[in-house]
N, C-alpha and C positions, 0 to 999 in steps of 0.2 A: 907865226900863226897863232891865233887866239885859241885857248884851250880851257876846259873846265877840269880841275883836278878834284876828284871825288874820293876814291878809295884811299889814296895816300894820306888824305887829311880828314878822313871821316871821323876819327876819334876827336881830333881838335875841333872840328865843326860842331859836333854834338855836345861838347863840354866847354865851349868858349865862354869866357867870363861875361862878354857883352851879349850873349845869346839870350833873347827874351822868350819867355813861354807865354802863350795865350790860351786861355781856357776855351776848349771847344764846346759848342752848343749843338746837340743833335737835333736837326730839323725833321728828319724822317728815318724810321728804322723798320726792320722786318723785311727788307728787300731780299729778293732771291737772285743772286748772281747778277747784280747791277754792273754794267760795263761802261756807261757814259751818261753825260747829262748836258743840258743846254739851258741857258737863261735867256729868255726872249718873251716879248709881249707881256711883261710884268708877271711872268710865270717861270716855273722850273719844270723841264721835261726830263724824265729819267728813263733810260733804256734798261728794262728789267729782263735780261736775257733768259733767266731761269723760268720766267712765266710767259715768255714770248710776247711782250707787250711794252707799251710806253705809258708811264704815269705822268700826270700833270698836277703840280702842286702850286699853291700860291707862294709868295716870297716868305711867308711865315712857316711854311712847311705843311700846310693843311692840304689834304688830298682833294683835288677838284674833279678829276676824270681818270678813267682807265681806258686805254685804247688798245684794242687788238687781243688776239689769242693765237694759238698755233694753227697754221694753215697756209694755204697758197693763194687765196683770193685777195682782192683788194681789202685793205684794212687788217689783214692777217699777216703774221710774221713767222719765220722759222729761224731761230737763234739770231735775232737782231743784235747788232754790235755797236753802232755809233749813230750820232745824231748831229745835225748842223742846220744852220738857218741863213737865209739871205735877208738880212736886216729885219727879220721877224715876219716877212711877208710869205715866204715859202719855207717849209720845214722838210728836211731830207732825212730819211732813216735808212741806214744800210741794212739789207735783208739778205745776207749771203746764202742762207739756206734755200732761198728762192731765186738766187742769182740775179738780184736786182737792187735798186734803190727806190723806195717809194717816196713820192712827193705829195705833200699836203699843204693846204693854205693855213692861215693862222687860226681858222675856225675848225681845223682838222677835217676839212673836206678833201677827199682823195682827188688829186689832179692827174697824176700819171705815174709811170714807172720808167726808170732808166735801166735799160738792159744792154746786152752785148751788141756789138757792131761788127760787121764783117771785116772792118779794118783792124780789129783787135785780133791777137793771135790765140783767141780762145774759142773760135768756132761758134760765135754768137752767144757764148755764155761768159759771164763774169762772176767773180766772187768778191764783191766789194766789202772790205772789212772797215777800214778807217776812212773817214770822209772829212772834208773841210770846204768852206766857201770863201772866195776872195772878195775884194771890194767891188768887183764887177758882177757879183752874183754868179760867177762861174763855179761849178762844182768839180772838185778834185777828189779822187778816191784811190786807195791802194788796192789793187786787184791781186789776190793771192794766187790766182791761176797763172797769169802771165808774168807775175813778179814785176809789175810796172805800175805807173800812175795813169789813171784815166782822167780825161778832162772833157766836160760837157757844159753846154750853156744851161741856164736855169729852166729852159723849156725842154731839155732832154736831147738836144741836137749834139752830135759828136763833134768835138773840136780837135782833140789830139790824144795820142798815146805817148807817154814819156817813159822811155826805158831808163832803168836805174844803172848807174855806173857800178863797176866791179867792186868798188870800195864799200858799197852797201851790201852787207851780208844778210841782214834781217831787218824787217820793219815792224816794230812793236809800239810805235808812237808816231803821230803825224799831226803837224799843225802848220797852217799858213799864218805868217806874221810879218808885217812890214814888207810886203811884196816878196817874201822869201818863203821857201819850203824848208821845214825842219823835220828830220826823220830820226827817231830814236832807234838805234841799232844795238840791241842788247848783246847780240853775239860778239860784236866787235868792241862793245863798251864805249860807243861814240854817239854823238848827235851830229848828223850830217846837215850841212846847210847848202841848199840849191837855190838858184834863181827860179822864178815862176815858170820859166821856159825849160827848166830841167838841167841847166848847166851847173856842174859841180863847182862850189866856191870854196868851202873850207869845212873843218870839223871841230868839234869840241869834245874833249875827253870826258866821259860820263860813266865810268865803271861803277857798278852798283846802283845805278839809277834805274828805277822801274817805270817811272812816268815823269812827264815834264809839262810845264806851261811857260810860254814866252810872251812877254809884253814890254815894249819900250826898253829893250836891251837888258831886261832882267829875266833870269830863269828861276822858276819855282820847281824844285827838284824833289822827287820822292826818293829818299835813301833809307832803305830798310823800312821802319815804321814811322819815319819822321819826314816832315816837309821842311826843306831848306831853301832859303833865298840866296842866290848868287848874283852879285852885282860888282863888277870891276874887282874881282878877286876878294871881295869882302863877303863873308858867309854869316847868315843869321838863321838859327833854328826857330822856325815859327811855332811848331807844335810837335810833340812826340807822343804818338798814340801807343796803344798796348802792343806788346810784342806779338808778332805774327799777323798784325793787321794788314789786310790786302787792299792797299790804296789803288784805285783804278784811275782816278782823274782828279786834277786840281785846277781850279779856275780862280783868278784874282779879279775881284770886282772893286767898286769904290769902297775903300776902307774895310772890305770883307773878303776873306778867302773861303771858298767853298771846296770841300774835300769829299769825294765820293769813294766809299769803300764797297766791297761786294755786298754788304748788307745794310748800310746806312749812309745818309747824307749829313755832313757836318758843316757848320758855319763857324767861322772864327772872326771876331772883330779885332782889327789891328790897332784901333784907337779907342 
């Protein structure tokens, strides 16, 4: 069974001779408890949970728009958590304080809200924290109330509720990648891999990992204040930020790695 060994080799990883350091470039700072971000439509959208809003930046980090404030009506949020997109045409923002996911078009026009369904074990209320969209534009989310995954189509129609196996003790990271579901379980120190239908497949050891990003068989792992690339048991430290840095999310783009901390968005060029 394939595994990721993190804690046992963390000292080796962070001090490896062939580990390369890349100079980080701060794109945007002064964020208040940022939790997630999305790159779509030639722009960057950041969920700023501390101000109950979403910021839109251009790819150079210039602020373009501010969306929302605290409230319960359309365009308002209560502790928003995550953001995802269906090929840029629709943008989904998890709004757990209001028990919903708000749906916008690429011009940020409100379209609808995904709320609870009587088939869910939550009595018509959901608390969607982490969200992701697959290649068919179906929206998946982790519901903290039922401890399960919800699945809806992009128009908000209920498709399925996926219960999680007993092996999953906690969900603190969630990504759809290569037709698979990846769940970071900090409590168990594992990344679980499921099929898109929810069948348990395998796990990767990930003790000490606080966030991850997966693409083309490569994991980008946050270990303490560093981002580490793991590929076929070869480890490379991309960047080591200041001690105590609270990294929320990492996304790998074309020759660029984006890192979101609680108060800033950082860009690193790998070439």
